[in-house]
N, C-alpha and C positions, 0 to 999 in steps of 0.2 A: 209243875211244869211251866213255864211261859206259853203263853199263844204265840204261835207264829204269826198268825194274820195281823196281829196291832203291831203299831208302827212303835221302835223303839224310844224309850223315854228320852234319851237324850238326842233325838233327832225333831221332839216337837217342838213346834214354832209357838214358845214362850215366849213374851217380849221382857225378858228376864235378863237385866245385866246389871253391874256393881251401881252403876250410877244413877239408875232409876230405881235400884233398890234400897239407897241411900237418900235418893230424894225423896221415895215414898215413907221411909221409914221415918225422915224428919218429920215432913208431913202429918205422921199419925202419931208422933211423939207431940208434936204444936197440937195438932187437935185435940187430943186428951187432955192435956195441961191447959187449955180453953176452956174445954170442958168442965173439967173438976174445979180449978182455982179460978176462973174468968179472965177474961182478955188483960186487966191490968196488972195483974201480978204473973200472968204468963208471961206478958211483956218484961216484966223484972226479972224473971228466972232467963230469958233470953237473952236479956240486957248483960247479965254476968258474963255468960259464954262469949257474946260479942266484943264485952273487952277483952277477956284473954284472945281471942282472934284477931281483934287489932293490934295488941301488943304485940303478938307473932308476927303477923303480916309488917308490921311497921318496922320492926327490928331487923327482917329479913332486906328490906328496901335500904334500911341505913346502912346495913352490914355490906350489900353489895355496891351501895355509893361511896363508901367510905368514909360516911358523915354521923355524928352523933345527933343533928338535928338537920331534919329538911329546910329548905324555905318556901314560902308559899306557892311558887309555882310549880316546886317538886310536889307538893301535898296535892295540890290538884291534878298533876300530872299520874301520880301514884293512886287515888282515889278510881281516875279511869282505866288506869292499866290493870288494877288488881281483880277489876269487875269484869273486864275484858278477857283476862286470864283466866274467871271461871264463867264464863259463856254468858254474862251479861251483855248488853249494848248503853253502855252509860255513855253521855256524852255530853260537852260543855256548850251550852246554850246564851248562858250570858257571865259574864264575870268582872269585877272589879276590887278595889283594895280593900272592901269590905265582904267580899260572899262570892261565891259560886253557886250558878246555877246547872243542876245538870237534869237530863232526861235521858230515861231509860225505857226500850221499849221491847226488852226481853228477861225477863228474870233469871238468872242463874237458875231457881228452882222450878222455872218453867210454868206447867198448867197446878203443879203440887202447893202453889204458894195461895192459890184461889181461896180465900174464905178463912185463910190462917194467918191474919193481918198479924200478930205477935211474930212472926218471920220478920217481918220488915224491921224487928229493933234488930237482927243482927247488922243490916244494913247503917242504919242507926248508929250502932255502936263502933262499927269497926272505922266507919267514915269521922264520927266523933274523936273517938281516942286515938286516932292518926292524927287528925288535926290538932286537936289539945296537946300531945307529948309532945309536936314540934312546933308551933307555933302560940302554944299556952291557954287556948282558950277556943270553943267552938260551941255553937249552937244549930243543931241538925233539923231541918224542918222536913217533914214527908209530906209535902201539899198535894200528892197525888201517889197513890199505888195500884198496882196490879193487883195486888193482896184484896185491896176495898171493891175492887171492881172496875176502876179507871182502865182503858186501854195504854195507858203508858204511866210510868213514876217521874213524878218533879218533886227533887231532891234539893233543898236551899242548904247551903252550908255557910254560916256566918264566920268569920274567920276573930271577929272581937266583939266584945258586947256593945260599942256604941252602936256597930251598923246592925245588930239585931234587933228588932223590934220587942220592945219587952212583951208586948199582949201576944207577939206570934207564939201558937203552939210550937211546940218543940223539945229537944232535951238537951240541956248546957252540960258540957265538958269542961274539964279545968287541970290545967297543970300548973302549979304555982311556981315550978322550979326552973319554968322559963322567962 
C-alpha cells in the first residue's frame, strides 16, 4: 500500500522534459564516443550525422523558397535562421564576397556542449553541407567554440577556395555539380 505522507511521483519537482532529456542524451552519447574512440574519430562519426542533417535542412529551405539552389546571401540568411530556430544566437559580424564570419553566444545544446568538442561537428557539417550544396564549395573554420571553453563561438565559412587560407584549420566541403 502507498504511503500517503509521501508526495505523488508525478508532482515531484524533477527538471525533466523532452528538450533537456534529448540534449543530455546527445551529450552522453558524444562523451561516450569521445572516451571510447577519441576526439578525432568521434568528430568523424558526428560529421556524418551533421551531413545528413545539413542535407535535410537545406532541402527544407530550398523547397520553401521554391529554388534548386540558394544564392550566397540566402545561404548566409539560412545559416543564421536555422540556428535561431534551434535556440542558438548566431549573428553575422563580417561578410564579403569570399566569406562570412559568425558569432554565437548561445549554443543550442546549452551547457551540455561543454567538454564535448565533437558536437561542434554538427555546426561545421550543417553549415558546410548547406553552403557547398548551393555554392559548390565551403571551408568551415571553428575559430572559437563554447565546447572548448570559449565564451562564444566564432565560425568562419569561406565560400570559395581562393578566399580560404590554405593553412587555416577547418573542414572543406565540395559539390562538383554546381
